[in-house]
Structure formats: C-alpha cells, structure tokens
N, C-alpha and C positions, 0 to 999 in steps of 0.2 A: 606562486607568483600571481599577484593581483591582476595583472594585465590578462593573464590566461582566463581568470575566473570570469572578468568582465566580458570577455568574447563568448563565454559558454551560453548555450541556450539554457533557459530557466527549466530545472528539472520537471516541473508540473506541467509543462508544455510538450514533453516529449512522448514518443510512441510508449517506452518503457513504464513511464508513469500511469499512462492509461491503463496498460497491462496490469499494473499493481492495483488500481482501483478495481478494475473488473474481477481480479483475483480475491481481494477482499471481500467484495460483494458475494462472490461465488461461494467462498469458504463459509460466510455467515448463512447463506441459503442452504447450502448443504449440511449445516449443522442442525437446521430446522430453527432458526432463530429469526425474530424480527429485528429490526433495527432497535426497537424499543427494548425487547428481551436482552439483546446483546449489550446495550447501553446500561441496563440494570446490573449485568453481570461484571461490568467494567466500571461501575460507579461513576459514569458520566451522564450528561444530558442526552437525550436520544438525538438531539440535533447534531451532537459531535460525530456520531455514527454516520449520519446522513450527509454532513458536509464533508467527511473523509471520502466516503464513497463518491460523492459528486465532484471531488476535486477542488472544493471550496476551502478545505483545510488540509494543510500538510500533515503527514503522519511521520514521526520520527521512528529510528529502529526500536527502541524500547516498546513504544506504543505498538508498532507492528508485532512484536513478540507477545505482548498482552493481548491483542486482537486475536491472533492465531490461537493461543492458549484458550482463550475464552470460547473459541469455536472448536475446541477439542482437536486441534492441529497443532503438531510440533513445529515450532517456529523454525527450526533448523531445516526441517523437511520442506516446510513451505518456502523459505528463502530459496533453496536449492532448486525447487520445481519452478520458482519464479525466475531466476537467473537462467534456467534452461528455456523457459518460455520467450525469454528476450531473443534467443537464436542468433545465427549467423549474420542477420542484417543489421544487428547492434551497431552503430556508428561511434566513432570516436567523438566526443564532444568538443575536444580542444586539440589544436595541433601545435 
C-alpha cells in the first residue's frame, strides 16, 4: 500500500539502522580490518565502506552479506544477532 509506505519513517533515520551501522563497524574492527583493507577485499573504493558506516550510503541485503563474509562472519548469524539487538523496544513503523 503506497499510503502506508509514505507514512513510514525513512529506515536510515531509525534506531535500528544506527545499530546496523555500529554492528558493521564492529564486525570490521573485530576482523582487524581497516576501512581500506575491507574495501580491497570487497573490490570497492574505501569511501564506500566509510559511507556505509557513516550512514551516508544505504547497504542492501546482498551487500550486507558480502560485508559480513569479508569480515569472516557468517551473514546468517550476523543477521540473527542484529535482529536480536533491536530488542523489545522495536516499534512498528506503520499502522
């Protein structure tokens, strides 16, 4: 329903998206990778990693999977951990 979508908060402005960005940075740091080293593994410019972590660029699901794998983390496990971190305070975005 397009009316519902128009009323929704932009996902990049949500608490959950901030958690996603922090999680990605933590995964990279735990893997011992700089933004440049991760970018090289992903064959992207280092600015791509910086922009994703800063919230200046959205990351889609496949990119999330590639990011996790490049950091040595199973994407399914990382997804599950991420969803768990959203916790009970997660709000419904549209009613």
